[in-house]
KOLGU-4560 file (N, C-alpha, C; in nm, 3 decimals, padded with zeros to 5 digits):
<recs>
<n_xx: 07.373 n_yy: 26.774 n_zz: 04.638 ca_xx: 07.490 ca_yy: 26.803 ca_zz: 04.707 c_xx: 07.611 c_yy: 26.760 c_zz: 04.614 mol: A seq: 1 type: MET>
<n_xx: 07.710 n_yy: 26.837 n_zz: 04.624 ca_xx: 07.837 ca_yy: 26.809 ca_zz: 04.539 c_xx: 07.907 c_yy: 26.694 c_zz: 04.605 mol: A seq: 2 type: ASP>
<n_xx: 07.919 n_yy: 26.584 n_zz: 04.538 ca_xx: 07.984 ca_yy: 26.463 ca_zz: 04.591 c_xx: 08.134 c_yy: 26.487 c_zz: 04.623 mol: A seq: 3 type: LEU>
<n_xx: 08.200 n_yy: 26.560 n_zz: 04.533 ca_xx: 08.345 ca_yy: 26.586 ca_zz: 04.559 c_xx: 08.363 c_yy: 26.668 c_zz: 04.685 mol: A seq: 4 type: ASN>
<n_xx: 08.269 n_yy: 26.768 n_zz: 04.710 ca_xx: 08.283 ca_yy: 26.850 ca_zz: 04.825 c_xx: 08.264 c_yy: 26.769 c_zz: 04.952 mol: A seq: 5 type: LYS>
<n_xx: 08.163 n_yy: 26.675 n_zz: 04.950 ca_xx: 08.140 ca_yy: 26.586 ca_zz: 05.062 c_xx: 08.259 c_yy: 26.499 c_zz: 05.092 mol: A seq: 6 type: ALA>
<n_xx: 08.318 n_yy: 26.446 n_zz: 04.988 ca_xx: 08.436 ca_yy: 26.360 ca_zz: 05.007 c_xx: 08.548 c_yy: 26.441 c_zz: 05.069 mol: A seq: 7 type: ILE>
<n_xx: 08.569 n_yy: 26.557 n_zz: 05.017 ca_xx: 08.677 ca_yy: 26.646 ca_zz: 05.065 c_xx: 08.660 c_yy: 26.679 c_zz: 05.213 mol: A seq: 8 type: ARG>
<n_xx: 08.530 n_yy: 26.711 n_zz: 05.251 ca_xx: 08.503 ca_yy: 26.740 ca_zz: 05.393 c_xx: 08.527 c_yy: 26.620 c_zz: 05.484 mol: A seq: 9 type: GLU>
<n_xx: 08.490 n_yy: 26.502 n_zz: 05.430 ca_xx: 08.508 ca_yy: 26.377 ca_zz: 05.509 c_xx: 08.659 c_yy: 26.345 c_zz: 05.525 mol: A seq: 10 type: LEU>
<n_xx: 08.735 n_yy: 26.373 n_zz: 05.424 ca_xx: 08.884 ca_yy: 26.354 ca_zz: 05.441 c_xx: 08.944 c_yy: 26.445 c_zz: 05.539 mol: A seq: 11 type: HIS>
<n_xx: 08.894 n_yy: 26.570 n_zz: 05.545 ca_xx: 08.944 ca_yy: 26.668 ca_zz: 05.642 c_xx: 08.904 c_yy: 26.624 c_zz: 05.787 mol: A seq: 12 type: GLN>
<n_xx: 08.780 n_yy: 26.578 n_zz: 05.802 ca_xx: 08.744 ca_yy: 26.526 ca_zz: 05.934 c_xx: 08.826 c_yy: 26.405 c_zz: 05.971 mol: A seq: 13 type: GLU>
<n_xx: 08.856 n_yy: 26.316 n_zz: 05.874 ca_xx: 08.944 ca_yy: 26.198 ca_zz: 05.901 c_xx: 09.078 c_yy: 26.245 c_zz: 05.944 mol: A seq: 14 type: LEU>
<n_xx: 09.130 n_yy: 26.340 n_zz: 05.879 ca_xx: 09.267 ca_yy: 26.392 ca_zz: 05.916 c_xx: 09.268 c_yy: 26.441 c_zz: 06.061 mol: A seq: 15 type: ASP>
<n_xx: 09.164 n_yy: 26.522 n_zz: 06.095 ca_xx: 09.158 ca_yy: 26.572 ca_zz: 06.234 c_xx: 09.140 c_yy: 26.457 c_zz: 06.335 mol: A seq: 16 type: LYS>
<n_xx: 09.058 n_yy: 26.358 n_zz: 06.301 ca_xx: 09.044 ca_yy: 26.245 ca_zz: 06.398 c_xx: 09.178 c_yy: 26.169 c_zz: 06.410 mol: A seq: 17 type: LEU>
<n_xx: 09.247 n_yy: 26.151 n_zz: 06.304 ca_xx: 09.377 ca_yy: 26.080 ca_zz: 06.310 c_xx: 09.478 c_yy: 26.157 c_zz: 06.397 mol: A seq: 18 type: ASN>
<n_xx: 09.469 n_yy: 26.290 n_zz: 06.390 ca_xx: 09.558 ca_yy: 26.371 ca_zz: 06.478 c_xx: 09.525 c_yy: 26.351 c_zz: 06.625 mol: A seq: 19 type: GLU>
<n_xx: 09.394 n_yy: 26.352 n_zz: 06.649 ca_xx: 09.351 ca_yy: 26.335 ca_zz: 06.784 c_xx: 09.386 c_yy: 26.195 c_zz: 06.839 mol: A seq: 20 type: VAL>
<n_xx: 09.362 n_yy: 26.097 n_zz: 06.758 ca_xx: 09.399 ca_yy: 25.957 ca_zz: 06.795 c_xx: 09.545 c_yy: 25.949 c_zz: 06.822 mol: A seq: 21 type: ILE>
<n_xx: 09.635 n_yy: 26.007 n_zz: 06.740 ca_xx: 09.774 ca_yy: 26.003 ca_zz: 06.760 c_xx: 09.815 c_yy: 26.073 c_zz: 06.891 mol: A seq: 22 type: ALA>
<n_xx: 09.747 n_yy: 26.182 n_zz: 06.919 ca_xx: 09.779 ca_yy: 26.255 ca_zz: 07.042 c_xx: 09.744 c_yy: 26.177 c_zz: 07.169 mol: A seq: 23 type: ALA>
<n_xx: 09.623 n_yy: 26.107 n_zz: 07.156 ca_xx: 09.582 ca_yy: 26.023 ca_zz: 07.271 c_xx: 09.674 c_yy: 25.905 c_zz: 07.295 mol: A seq: 24 type: LEU>
<n_xx: 09.720 n_yy: 25.843 n_zz: 07.177 ca_xx: 09.809 ca_yy: 25.734 ca_zz: 07.189 c_xx: 09.941 c_yy: 25.777 c_zz: 07.247 mol: A seq: 25 type: GLU>
<n_xx: 09.991 n_yy: 25.898 n_zz: 07.212 ca_xx: 10.114 ca_yy: 25.955 ca_zz: 07.270 c_xx: 10.099 c_yy: 25.975 c_zz: 07.419 mol: A seq: 26 type: SER>
<n_xx: 09.979 n_yy: 26.025 n_zz: 07.460 ca_xx: 09.949 ca_yy: 26.050 ca_zz: 07.599 c_xx: 09.947 c_yy: 25.921 c_zz: 07.674 mol: A seq: 27 type: PHE>
<n_xx: 09.894 n_yy: 25.814 n_zz: 07.615 ca_xx: 09.891 ca_yy: 25.685 ca_zz: 07.679 c_xx: 10.028 c_yy: 25.632 c_zz: 07.710 mol: A seq: 28 type: GLU>
<n_xx: 10.120 n_yy: 25.653 n_zz: 07.608 ca_xx: 10.253 ca_yy: 25.603 ca_zz: 07.628 c_xx: 10.341 c_yy: 25.686 c_zz: 07.721 mol: A seq: 29 type: ARG>
<n_xx: 10.333 n_yy: 25.819 n_zz: 07.709 ca_xx: 10.424 ca_yy: 25.905 ca_zz: 07.786 c_xx: 10.359 c_yy: 25.971 c_zz: 07.907 mol: A seq: 30 type: THR>
<n_xx: 10.228 n_yy: 25.976 n_zz: 07.914 ca_xx: 10.161 ca_yy: 26.044 ca_zz: 08.022 c_xx: 10.153 c_yy: 26.194 c_zz: 08.009 mol: A seq: 31 type: GLY>
<n_xx: 10.207 n_yy: 26.251 n_zz: 07.904 ca_xx: 10.189 ca_yy: 26.397 ca_zz: 07.881 c_xx: 10.136 c_yy: 26.419 c_zz: 07.741 mol: A seq: 32 type: THR>
<n_xx: 10.051 n_yy: 26.520 n_zz: 07.731 ca_xx: 09.994 ca_yy: 26.554 ca_zz: 07.593 c_xx: 10.097 c_yy: 26.633 c_zz: 07.517 mol: A seq: 33 type: LEU>
<n_xx: 10.092 n_yy: 26.612 n_zz: 07.383 ca_xx: 10.184 ca_yy: 26.696 ca_zz: 07.305 c_xx: 10.142 c_yy: 26.842 c_zz: 07.305 mol: A seq: 34 type: PRO>
<n_xx: 10.233 n_yy: 26.930 n_zz: 07.288 ca_xx: 10.201 ca_yy: 27.076 ca_zz: 07.286 c_xx: 10.114 c_yy: 27.108 c_zz: 07.166 mol: A seq: 35 type: GLU>
<n_xx: 10.007 n_yy: 27.185 n_zz: 07.196 ca_xx: 09.919 ca_yy: 27.223 ca_zz: 07.089 c_xx: 09.974 c_yy: 27.340 c_zz: 07.009 mol: A seq: 36 type: SER>
<n_xx: 09.930 n_yy: 27.350 n_zz: 06.884 ca_xx: 09.975 ca_yy: 27.463 ca_zz: 06.796 c_xx: 09.884 c_yy: 27.580 c_zz: 06.827 mol: A seq: 37 type: HIS>
<n_xx: 09.949 n_yy: 27.691 n_zz: 06.867 ca_xx: 09.865 ca_yy: 27.814 ca_zz: 06.899 c_xx: 09.841 c_yy: 27.882 c_zz: 06.768 mol: A seq: 38 type: ARG>
<n_xx: 09.722 n_yy: 27.939 n_zz: 06.756 ca_xx: 09.691 ca_yy: 28.018 ca_zz: 06.642 c_xx: 09.662 c_yy: 28.166 c_zz: 06.693 mol: A seq: 39 type: ARG>
<n_xx: 09.672 n_yy: 28.257 n_zz: 06.600 ca_xx: 09.640 ca_yy: 28.393 ca_zz: 06.637 c_xx: 09.764 c_yy: 28.475 c_zz: 06.672 mol: A seq: 40 type: GLY>
<n_xx: 09.748 n_yy: 28.584 n_zz: 06.736 ca_xx: 09.856 ca_yy: 28.674 ca_zz: 06.766 c_xx: 09.941 c_yy: 28.618 c_zz: 06.882 mol: A seq: 41 type: ARG>
<n_xx: 10.069 n_yy: 28.646 n_zz: 06.869 ca_xx: 10.160 ca_yy: 28.613 ca_zz: 06.981 c_xx: 10.144 c_yy: 28.722 c_zz: 07.087 mol: A seq: 42 type: LYS>
<n_xx: 10.140 n_yy: 28.682 n_zz: 07.213 ca_xx: 10.126 ca_yy: 28.781 ca_zz: 07.317 c_xx: 10.264 c_yy: 28.847 c_zz: 07.348 mol: A seq: 43 type: SER>
<n_xx: 10.261 n_yy: 28.973 n_zz: 07.387 ca_xx: 10.386 ca_yy: 29.043 ca_zz: 07.412 c_xx: 10.412 c_yy: 29.047 c_zz: 07.562 mol: A seq: 44 type: MET>
<n_xx: 10.538 n_yy: 29.040 n_zz: 07.597 ca_xx: 10.572 ca_yy: 29.057 ca_zz: 07.743 c_xx: 10.581 c_yy: 29.199 c_zz: 07.777 mol: A seq: 45 type: GLY>
<n_xx: 10.593 n_yy: 29.232 n_zz: 07.901 ca_xx: 10.592 ca_yy: 29.366 ca_zz: 07.951 c_xx: 10.709 c_yy: 29.449 c_zz: 07.890 mol: A seq: 46 type: ASP>
<n_xx: 10.825 n_yy: 29.389 n_zz: 07.878 ca_xx: 10.942 ca_yy: 29.459 ca_zz: 07.833 c_xx: 10.929 c_yy: 29.496 c_zz: 07.686 mol: A seq: 47 type: GLU>
<n_xx: 10.874 n_yy: 29.396 n_zz: 07.605 ca_xx: 10.856 ca_yy: 29.420 ca_zz: 07.466 c_xx: 10.753 c_yy: 29.521 c_zz: 07.443 mol: A seq: 48 type: GLU>
<n_xx: 10.643 n_yy: 29.523 n_zz: 07.520 ca_xx: 10.533 ca_yy: 29.621 ca_zz: 07.514 c_xx: 10.589 c_yy: 29.760 c_zz: 07.535 mol: A seq: 49 type: ARG>
<n_xx: 10.679 n_yy: 29.767 n_zz: 07.632 ca_xx: 10.733 ca_yy: 29.902 ca_zz: 07.669 c_xx: 10.819 c_yy: 29.953 c_zz: 07.546 mol: A seq: 50 type: LEU>
<n_xx: 10.902 n_yy: 29.864 n_zz: 07.498 ca_xx: 10.985 ca_yy: 29.907 ca_zz: 07.377 c_xx: 10.895 c_yy: 29.952 c_zz: 07.261 mol: A seq: 51 type: ARG>
<n_xx: 10.789 n_yy: 29.880 n_zz: 07.238 ca_xx: 10.700 ca_yy: 29.919 ca_zz: 07.124 c_xx: 10.634 c_yy: 30.056 c_zz: 07.152 mol: A seq: 52 type: VAL>
<n_xx: 10.592 n_yy: 30.074 n_zz: 07.277 ca_xx: 10.532 ca_yy: 30.197 ca_zz: 07.317 c_xx: 10.623 c_yy: 30.314 c_zz: 07.297 mol: A seq: 53 type: SER>
<n_xx: 10.744 n_yy: 30.300 n_zz: 07.343 ca_xx: 10.846 ca_yy: 30.407 ca_zz: 07.326 c_xx: 10.869 c_yy: 30.440 c_zz: 07.179 mol: A seq: 54 type: GLU>
<n_xx: 10.883 n_yy: 30.330 n_zz: 07.102 ca_xx: 10.907 ca_yy: 30.350 ca_zz: 06.956 c_xx: 10.792 c_yy: 30.417 c_zz: 06.889 mol: A seq: 55 type: ARG>
<n_xx: 10.669 n_yy: 30.387 n_zz: 06.928 ca_xx: 10.551 ca_yy: 30.448 ca_zz: 06.864 c_xx: 10.536 c_yy: 30.592 c_zz: 06.909 mol: A seq: 56 type: MET>
<n_xx: 10.572 n_yy: 30.628 n_zz: 07.032 ca_xx: 10.566 ca_yy: 30.763 ca_zz: 07.083 c_xx: 10.660 c_yy: 30.848 c_zz: 06.997 mol: A seq: 57 type: LYS>
<n_xx: 10.781 n_yy: 30.800 n_zz: 06.971 ca_xx: 10.880 ca_yy: 30.873 ca_zz: 06.887 c_xx: 10.822 c_yy: 30.887 c_zz: 06.741 mol: A seq: 58 type: LYS>
<n_xx: 10.760 n_yy: 30.786 n_zz: 06.695 ca_xx: 10.708 ca_yy: 30.784 ca_zz: 06.553 c_xx: 10.599 c_yy: 30.890 c_zz: 06.545 mol: A seq: 59 type: TYR>
<n_xx: 10.505 n_yy: 30.891 n_zz: 06.641 ca_xx: 10.391 ca_yy: 30.984 ca_zz: 06.629 c_xx: 10.438 c_yy: 31.127 c_zz: 06.660 mol: A seq: 60 type: TRP>
<n_xx: 10.538 n_yy: 31.142 n_zz: 06.749 ca_xx: 10.592 ca_yy: 31.281 ca_zz: 06.769 c_xx: 10.658 c_yy: 31.329 c_zz: 06.633 mol: A seq: 61 type: ALA>
<n_xx: 10.730 n_yy: 31.249 n_zz: 06.567 ca_xx: 10.780 ca_yy: 31.285 ca_zz: 06.441 c_xx: 10.675 c_yy: 31.319 c_zz: 06.337 mol: A seq: 62 type: GLY>
<n_xx: 10.568 n_yy: 31.245 n_zz: 06.331 ca_xx: 10.459 ca_yy: 31.269 ca_zz: 06.242 c_xx: 10.390 c_yy: 31.408 c_zz: 06.273 mol: A seq: 63 type: ARG>
<n_xx: 10.371 n_yy: 31.431 n_zz: 06.404 ca_xx: 10.314 ca_yy: 31.563 ca_zz: 06.442 c_xx: 10.405 c_yy: 31.678 c_zz: 06.405 mol: A seq: 64 type: ARG>
<n_xx: 10.534 n_yy: 31.657 n_zz: 06.420 ca_xx: 10.632 ca_yy: 31.763 ca_zz: 06.389 c_xx: 10.629 c_yy: 31.791 c_zz: 06.240 mol: A seq: 65 type: LYS>
<n_xx: 10.630 n_yy: 31.684 n_zz: 06.160 ca_xx: 10.623 ca_yy: 31.711 ca_zz: 06.015 c_xx: 10.494 c_yy: 31.780 c_zz: 05.973 mol: A seq: 66 type: LYS>
<n_xx: 10.386 n_yy: 31.737 n_zz: 06.031 ca_xx: 10.257 ca_yy: 31.798 ca_zz: 05.993 c_xx: 10.255 c_yy: 31.949 c_zz: 06.032 mol: A seq: 67 type: LYS>
<n_xx: 10.306 n_yy: 31.987 n_zz: 06.149 ca_xx: 10.306 ca_yy: 32.124 ca_zz: 06.196 c_xx: 10.402 c_yy: 32.204 c_zz: 06.108 mol: A seq: 68 type: SER>
<n_xx: 10.512 n_yy: 32.149 n_zz: 06.067 ca_xx: 10.596 ca_yy: 32.222 ca_zz: 05.976 c_xx: 10.536 c_yy: 32.239 c_zz: 05.839 mol: A seq: 69 type: GLN>
<n_xx: 10.469 n_yy: 32.141 n_zz: 05.785 ca_xx: 10.407 ca_yy: 32.153 ca_zz: 05.659 c_xx: 10.290 c_yy: 32.251 c_zz: 05.661 mol: A seq: 70 type: ALA>
<n_xx: 10.207 n_yy: 32.258 n_zz: 05.766 ca_xx: 10.096 ca_yy: 32.356 ca_zz: 05.777 c_xx: 10.144 c_yy: 32.496 c_zz: 05.804 mol: A seq: 71 type: SER>
<n_xx: 10.263 n_yy: 32.508 n_zz: 05.862 ca_xx: 10.318 ca_yy: 32.642 ca_zz: 05.898 c_xx: 10.374 c_yy: 32.713 c_zz: 05.780 mol: A seq: 72 type: GLY>
<n_xx: 10.400 n_yy: 32.643 n_zz: 05.671 ca_xx: 10.465 ca_yy: 32.708 ca_zz: 05.555 c_xx: 10.365 c_yy: 32.798 c_zz: 05.478 mol: A seq: 73 type: ARG>
<n_xx: 10.235 n_yy: 32.760 n_zz: 05.483 ca_xx: 10.134 ca_yy: 32.833 ca_zz: 05.400 c_xx: 10.115 c_yy: 32.970 c_zz: 05.426 mol: A seq: 74 type: GLY>
</recs>
């Protein structure tokens, strides 16, 4: 086993444990947990989803129009 890799992994685990310990200590003092960091995609609200939908409908209509004009020339 690569000793440097093992040490690096242990340091990463230690960092995670220190974060958890700090969060628990904060909870003990304040009674509320700190906000977690979300990963991944941001969810869209209904209004934003509607705007994107309308924008994409216009986009694809324009693409279809260009394609039909290009194929009609031949």
